KOLFITOR-951043 format. One record per residue (C-alpha): residue in three letters; x, y, z. Coordinates in Angstrom, 1 decimal, padded with zeros to 4 digits. Last residue first. Example, Ala and Ser with C-alpha at 12.3 -4.5 7.8 and 13.67 -1.06 7.14 Angstrom:
% residues 2
<rec><code>SER</code><x>013.7</x><y>-001.1</y><z>007.1</z></rec>
<rec><code>ALA</code><x>012.3</x><y>-004.5</y><z>007.8</z></rec>
//
This chain:
% residues 180
<rec><code>UNK</code><x>001.6</x><y>030.0</y><z>-081.1</z></rec>
<rec><code>UNK</code><x>003.3</x><y>027.3</y><z>-079.1</z></rec>
<rec><code>UNK</code><x>003.6</x><y>027.9</y><z>-075.4</z></rec>
<rec><code>UNK</code><x>007.1</x><y>027.6</y><z>-074.0</z></rec>
<rec><code>UNK</code><x>007.8</x><y>031.3</y><z>-074.1</z></rec>
<rec><code>UNK</code><x>004.6</x><y>032.1</y><z>-072.4</z></rec>
<rec><code>UNK</code><x>005.4</x><y>029.8</y><z>-069.4</z></rec>
<rec><code>UNK</code><x>008.6</x><y>031.7</y><z>-068.7</z></rec>
<rec><code>UNK</code><x>011.9</x><y>030.2</y><z>-069.3</z></rec>
<rec><code>UNK</code><x>014.2</x><y>029.7</y><z>-066.3</z></rec>
<rec><code>UNK</code><x>017.9</x><y>030.3</y><z>-066.9</z></rec>
<rec><code>UNK</code><x>020.2</x><y>027.3</y><z>-066.3</z></rec>
<rec><code>UNK</code><x>021.5</x><y>027.0</y><z>-062.8</z></rec>
<rec><code>UNK</code><x>025.0</x><y>028.2</y><z>-061.9</z></rec>
<rec><code>UNK</code><x>026.9</x><y>026.3</y><z>-059.2</z></rec>
<rec><code>UNK</code><x>028.9</x><y>028.7</y><z>-057.0</z></rec>
<rec><code>UNK</code><x>032.4</x><y>029.4</y><z>-058.0</z></rec>
<rec><code>UNK</code><x>035.6</x><y>028.1</y><z>-059.7</z></rec>
<rec><code>UNK</code><x>034.3</x><y>024.7</y><z>-060.8</z></rec>
<rec><code>UNK</code><x>033.2</x><y>023.8</y><z>-057.2</z></rec>
<rec><code>UNK</code><x>033.4</x><y>026.3</y><z>-054.3</z></rec>
<rec><code>UNK</code><x>033.3</x><y>024.6</y><z>-050.9</z></rec>
<rec><code>UNK</code><x>029.9</x><y>025.0</y><z>-049.3</z></rec>
<rec><code>UNK</code><x>029.7</x><y>027.2</y><z>-046.1</z></rec>
<rec><code>UNK</code><x>028.6</x><y>030.4</y><z>-048.0</z></rec>
<rec><code>UNK</code><x>025.8</x><y>028.6</y><z>-049.7</z></rec>
<rec><code>UNK</code><x>023.8</x><y>028.3</y><z>-046.5</z></rec>
<rec><code>UNK</code><x>022.1</x><y>025.1</y><z>-045.3</z></rec>
<rec><code>UNK</code><x>024.4</x><y>024.2</y><z>-042.5</z></rec>
<rec><code>UNK</code><x>024.0</x><y>020.7</y><z>-041.1</z></rec>
<rec><code>UNK</code><x>023.5</x><y>020.1</y><z>-037.4</z></rec>
<rec><code>UNK</code><x>023.4</x><y>016.4</y><z>-036.5</z></rec>
<rec><code>UNK</code><x>020.7</x><y>014.6</y><z>-034.7</z></rec>
<rec><code>UNK</code><x>019.5</x><y>012.9</y><z>-031.4</z></rec>
<rec><code>UNK</code><x>016.5</x><y>014.6</y><z>-029.9</z></rec>
<rec><code>UNK</code><x>016.4</x><y>015.0</y><z>-026.1</z></rec>
<rec><code>UNK</code><x>013.2</x><y>016.2</y><z>-024.2</z></rec>
<rec><code>UNK</code><x>011.3</x><y>012.9</y><z>-024.9</z></rec>
<rec><code>UNK</code><x>013.8</x><y>010.9</y><z>-022.9</z></rec>
<rec><code>UNK</code><x>014.3</x><y>007.5</y><z>-024.6</z></rec>
<rec><code>UNK</code><x>011.9</x><y>004.7</y><z>-024.1</z></rec>
<rec><code>UNK</code><x>011.8</x><y>001.5</y><z>-022.0</z></rec>
<rec><code>UNK</code><x>014.8</x><y>001.9</y><z>-019.7</z></rec>
<rec><code>UNK</code><x>014.3</x><y>005.7</y><z>-019.2</z></rec>
<rec><code>UNK</code><x>010.6</x><y>005.3</y><z>-018.7</z></rec>
<rec><code>UNK</code><x>011.0</x><y>004.2</y><z>-015.1</z></rec>
<rec><code>UNK</code><x>013.6</x><y>006.9</y><z>-014.4</z></rec>
<rec><code>UNK</code><x>011.5</x><y>009.6</y><z>-016.1</z></rec>
<rec><code>UNK</code><x>008.4</x><y>008.5</y><z>-014.1</z></rec>
<rec><code>UNK</code><x>010.4</x><y>008.6</y><z>-010.8</z></rec>
<rec><code>UNK</code><x>011.8</x><y>012.1</y><z>-011.7</z></rec>
<rec><code>UNK</code><x>008.3</x><y>013.3</y><z>-012.5</z></rec>
<rec><code>UNK</code><x>006.9</x><y>011.9</y><z>-009.3</z></rec>
<rec><code>UNK</code><x>009.7</x><y>013.5</y><z>-007.3</z></rec>
<rec><code>UNK</code><x>009.0</x><y>016.9</y><z>-008.9</z></rec>
<rec><code>UNK</code><x>005.2</x><y>016.5</y><z>-008.3</z></rec>
<rec><code>UNK</code><x>005.9</x><y>015.7</y><z>-004.6</z></rec>
<rec><code>UNK</code><x>008.2</x><y>018.7</y><z>-004.2</z></rec>
<rec><code>UNK</code><x>005.7</x><y>021.0</y><z>-005.8</z></rec>
<rec><code>UNK</code><x>002.9</x><y>019.6</y><z>-003.5</z></rec>
<rec><code>UNK</code><x>005.1</x><y>020.2</y><z>-000.4</z></rec>
<rec><code>UNK</code><x>005.9</x><y>023.7</y><z>-001.5</z></rec>
<rec><code>UNK</code><x>002.2</x><y>024.5</y><z>-002.0</z></rec>
<rec><code>UNK</code><x>001.4</x><y>023.0</y><z>001.5</z></rec>
<rec><code>UNK</code><x>004.1</x><y>025.3</y><z>003.0</z></rec>
<rec><code>UNK</code><x>002.8</x><y>028.3</y><z>001.2</z></rec>
<rec><code>UNK</code><x>-000.8</x><y>027.5</y><z>002.2</z></rec>
<rec><code>UNK</code><x>000.3</x><y>027.0</y><z>005.9</z></rec>
<rec><code>UNK</code><x>002.2</x><y>030.4</y><z>005.8</z></rec>
<rec><code>UNK</code><x>-000.9</x><y>032.1</y><z>004.3</z></rec>
<rec><code>UNK</code><x>-003.2</x><y>030.6</y><z>006.9</z></rec>
<rec><code>UNK</code><x>-000.9</x><y>031.5</y><z>009.8</z></rec>
<rec><code>UNK</code><x>-000.7</x><y>035.1</y><z>008.5</z></rec>
<rec><code>UNK</code><x>-004.5</x><y>035.3</y><z>008.1</z></rec>
<rec><code>UNK</code><x>-005.0</x><y>034.0</y><z>011.6</z></rec>
<rec><code>UNK</code><x>-002.7</x><y>036.7</y><z>013.0</z></rec>
<rec><code>UNK</code><x>-004.5</x><y>039.3</y><z>010.9</z></rec>
<rec><code>UNK</code><x>-007.9</x><y>038.0</y><z>012.1</z></rec>
<rec><code>UNK</code><x>-006.7</x><y>038.4</y><z>015.7</z></rec>
<rec><code>UNK</code><x>-006.0</x><y>042.1</y><z>015.1</z></rec>
<rec><code>UNK</code><x>-009.1</x><y>042.7</y><z>013.0</z></rec>
<rec><code>UNK</code><x>-011.8</x><y>041.0</y><z>015.2</z></rec>
<rec><code>UNK</code><x>-014.0</x><y>038.9</y><z>013.0</z></rec>
<rec><code>UNK</code><x>-012.2</x><y>035.6</y><z>013.2</z></rec>
<rec><code>UNK</code><x>-011.7</x><y>036.0</y><z>017.0</z></rec>
<rec><code>UNK</code><x>-015.4</x><y>036.9</y><z>017.2</z></rec>
<rec><code>UNK</code><x>-016.3</x><y>033.6</y><z>015.5</z></rec>
<rec><code>UNK</code><x>-014.1</x><y>031.6</y><z>017.9</z></rec>
<rec><code>UNK</code><x>-015.7</x><y>033.3</y><z>020.9</z></rec>
<rec><code>UNK</code><x>-019.2</x><y>032.7</y><z>019.5</z></rec>
<rec><code>UNK</code><x>-018.4</x><y>029.1</y><z>018.7</z></rec>
<rec><code>UNK</code><x>-017.3</x><y>028.6</y><z>022.3</z></rec>
<rec><code>UNK</code><x>-020.3</x><y>030.5</y><z>023.7</z></rec>
<rec><code>UNK</code><x>-023.0</x><y>028.5</y><z>022.0</z></rec>
<rec><code>UNK</code><x>-025.6</x><y>028.8</y><z>019.3</z></rec>
<rec><code>UNK</code><x>-024.3</x><y>028.7</y><z>015.7</z></rec>
<rec><code>UNK</code><x>-024.8</x><y>032.0</y><z>013.9</z></rec>
<rec><code>UNK</code><x>-021.6</x><y>033.3</y><z>015.4</z></rec>
<rec><code>UNK</code><x>-019.6</x><y>030.4</y><z>014.0</z></rec>
<rec><code>UNK</code><x>-021.1</x><y>031.0</y><z>010.5</z></rec>
<rec><code>UNK</code><x>-020.2</x><y>034.7</y><z>010.6</z></rec>
<rec><code>UNK</code><x>-016.6</x><y>034.0</y><z>011.8</z></rec>
<rec><code>UNK</code><x>-016.2</x><y>031.5</y><z>008.9</z></rec>
<rec><code>UNK</code><x>-017.4</x><y>034.2</y><z>006.5</z></rec>
<rec><code>UNK</code><x>-015.1</x><y>036.8</y><z>008.0</z></rec>
<rec><code>UNK</code><x>-012.2</x><y>034.3</y><z>007.8</z></rec>
<rec><code>UNK</code><x>-012.8</x><y>033.6</y><z>004.1</z></rec>
<rec><code>UNK</code><x>-013.2</x><y>037.3</y><z>003.3</z></rec>
<rec><code>UNK</code><x>-010.0</x><y>038.1</y><z>005.1</z></rec>
<rec><code>UNK</code><x>-008.2</x><y>035.5</y><z>003.1</z></rec>
<rec><code>UNK</code><x>-009.6</x><y>037.0</y><z>-000.1</z></rec>
<rec><code>UNK</code><x>-008.6</x><y>040.5</y><z>001.0</z></rec>
<rec><code>UNK</code><x>-005.0</x><y>039.5</y><z>001.8</z></rec>
<rec><code>UNK</code><x>-004.5</x><y>037.6</y><z>-001.5</z></rec>
<rec><code>UNK</code><x>-006.1</x><y>040.4</y><z>-003.6</z></rec>
<rec><code>UNK</code><x>-003.4</x><y>040.2</y><z>-006.4</z></rec>
<rec><code>UNK</code><x>-002.8</x><y>043.8</y><z>-007.7</z></rec>
<rec><code>UNK</code><x>-004.6</x><y>045.5</y><z>-010.4</z></rec>
<rec><code>UNK</code><x>-005.1</x><y>048.8</y><z>-008.5</z></rec>
<rec><code>UNK</code><x>-008.8</x><y>048.7</y><z>-009.2</z></rec>
<rec><code>UNK</code><x>-008.9</x><y>045.0</y><z>-008.2</z></rec>
<rec><code>UNK</code><x>-007.1</x><y>045.8</y><z>-004.9</z></rec>
<rec><code>UNK</code><x>-009.5</x><y>048.6</y><z>-004.3</z></rec>
<rec><code>UNK</code><x>-012.5</x><y>046.4</y><z>-004.9</z></rec>
<rec><code>UNK</code><x>-011.1</x><y>043.8</y><z>-002.5</z></rec>
<rec><code>UNK</code><x>-010.5</x><y>046.5</y><z>000.1</z></rec>
<rec><code>UNK</code><x>-014.1</x><y>047.7</y><z>-000.2</z></rec>
<rec><code>UNK</code><x>-015.3</x><y>044.1</y><z>000.2</z></rec>
<rec><code>UNK</code><x>-013.2</x><y>043.6</y><z>003.3</z></rec>
<rec><code>UNK</code><x>-014.5</x><y>046.7</y><z>004.8</z></rec>
<rec><code>UNK</code><x>-018.1</x><y>045.8</y><z>004.1</z></rec>
<rec><code>UNK</code><x>-017.6</x><y>042.3</y><z>005.7</z></rec>
<rec><code>UNK</code><x>-015.8</x><y>043.9</y><z>008.7</z></rec>
<rec><code>UNK</code><x>-018.8</x><y>046.1</y><z>009.5</z></rec>
<rec><code>UNK</code><x>-021.5</x><y>043.5</y><z>008.8</z></rec>
<rec><code>UNK</code><x>-019.7</x><y>040.8</y><z>010.7</z></rec>
<rec><code>UNK</code><x>-019.0</x><y>043.2</y><z>013.6</z></rec>
<rec><code>UNK</code><x>-022.6</x><y>044.1</y><z>013.9</z></rec>
<rec><code>UNK</code><x>-023.7</x><y>040.4</y><z>013.7</z></rec>
<rec><code>UNK</code><x>-021.1</x><y>039.3</y><z>016.3</z></rec>
<rec><code>UNK</code><x>-022.2</x><y>042.0</y><z>018.7</z></rec>
<rec><code>UNK</code><x>-025.8</x><y>041.0</y><z>018.3</z></rec>
<rec><code>UNK</code><x>-025.0</x><y>037.3</y><z>018.6</z></rec>
<rec><code>UNK</code><x>-022.8</x><y>037.9</y><z>021.7</z></rec>
<rec><code>UNK</code><x>-025.6</x><y>040.0</y><z>023.3</z></rec>
<rec><code>UNK</code><x>-028.2</x><y>037.3</y><z>022.5</z></rec>
<rec><code>UNK</code><x>-026.0</x><y>034.5</y><z>024.0</z></rec>
<rec><code>UNK</code><x>-025.3</x><y>036.6</y><z>027.1</z></rec>
<rec><code>UNK</code><x>-029.1</x><y>037.2</y><z>027.6</z></rec>
<rec><code>UNK</code><x>-029.7</x><y>033.4</y><z>027.3</z></rec>
<rec><code>UNK</code><x>-027.2</x><y>032.9</y><z>030.0</z></rec>
<rec><code>UNK</code><x>-028.6</x><y>035.7</y><z>032.1</z></rec>
<rec><code>UNK</code><x>-032.1</x><y>034.1</y><z>031.8</z></rec>
<rec><code>UNK</code><x>-030.9</x><y>030.5</y><z>032.7</z></rec>
<rec><code>UNK</code><x>-029.0</x><y>031.3</y><z>035.8</z></rec>
<rec><code>UNK</code><x>-025.5</x><y>032.4</y><z>036.7</z></rec>
<rec><code>UNK</code><x>-023.7</x><y>029.2</y><z>037.6</z></rec>
<rec><code>UNK</code><x>-026.2</x><y>026.6</y><z>036.6</z></rec>
<rec><code>UNK</code><x>-026.7</x><y>028.3</y><z>033.2</z></rec>
<rec><code>UNK</code><x>-023.0</x><y>028.6</y><z>032.8</z></rec>
<rec><code>UNK</code><x>-022.5</x><y>024.9</y><z>033.4</z></rec>
<rec><code>UNK</code><x>-025.4</x><y>024.0</y><z>031.1</z></rec>
<rec><code>UNK</code><x>-024.2</x><y>026.3</y><z>028.3</z></rec>
<rec><code>UNK</code><x>-020.6</x><y>025.0</y><z>028.7</z></rec>
<rec><code>UNK</code><x>-021.8</x><y>021.3</y><z>028.5</z></rec>
<rec><code>UNK</code><x>-024.0</x><y>022.1</y><z>025.5</z></rec>
<rec><code>UNK</code><x>-021.0</x><y>023.7</y><z>023.6</z></rec>
<rec><code>UNK</code><x>-018.7</x><y>020.8</y><z>024.6</z></rec>
<rec><code>UNK</code><x>-021.2</x><y>018.2</y><z>023.3</z></rec>
<rec><code>UNK</code><x>-021.6</x><y>020.1</y><z>020.0</z></rec>
<rec><code>UNK</code><x>-017.9</x><y>020.5</y><z>019.5</z></rec>
<rec><code>UNK</code><x>-017.3</x><y>016.7</y><z>020.1</z></rec>
<rec><code>UNK</code><x>-020.0</x><y>015.9</y><z>017.5</z></rec>
<rec><code>UNK</code><x>-018.6</x><y>018.4</y><z>015.0</z></rec>
<rec><code>UNK</code><x>-015.1</x><y>016.9</y><z>015.5</z></rec>
<rec><code>UNK</code><x>-016.3</x><y>013.4</y><z>015.1</z></rec>
<rec><code>UNK</code><x>-018.1</x><y>014.3</y><z>011.9</z></rec>
<rec><code>UNK</code><x>-014.9</x><y>016.1</y><z>010.6</z></rec>
<rec><code>UNK</code><x>-012.8</x><y>013.0</y><z>011.4</z></rec>
<rec><code>UNK</code><x>-015.2</x><y>010.8</y><z>009.3</z></rec>
//
């Protein structure tokens, strides 16, 4: 529901800006500005998209994680979608996603937000595990602890009986026990 409200508000703001700009400079110049912004955005989208794809391939070739390249790809795709939508505000936001310096700032913010979210999720999982262990502690023992006693299985640790290690009788082969 919040996304639907956000899209509705964005649509109303875009129309209000188009109408205000149309009244200020005229209808034809407003349409011309929309076309120039779309052409500039399309050119920038193609250029930056190719660059991001080449950087992704280079990261894969070097066998390093392509975090930066994937984030750039997401921002470039978002910028392309925003440029396709009619309106000046969406065009400006799309150009901000496509322009390399502003994209770097957005990328850093996205990575910090993702790291913060990851840390929050790890903390929640740890708390849930602690709570579960505490609840199960009264009903069942902790599954990580096994009660027992260590017993050595080597002959060296046994005390000698009858003057030395116990001697077993010699084994007879199966042929020796077979009657002829």
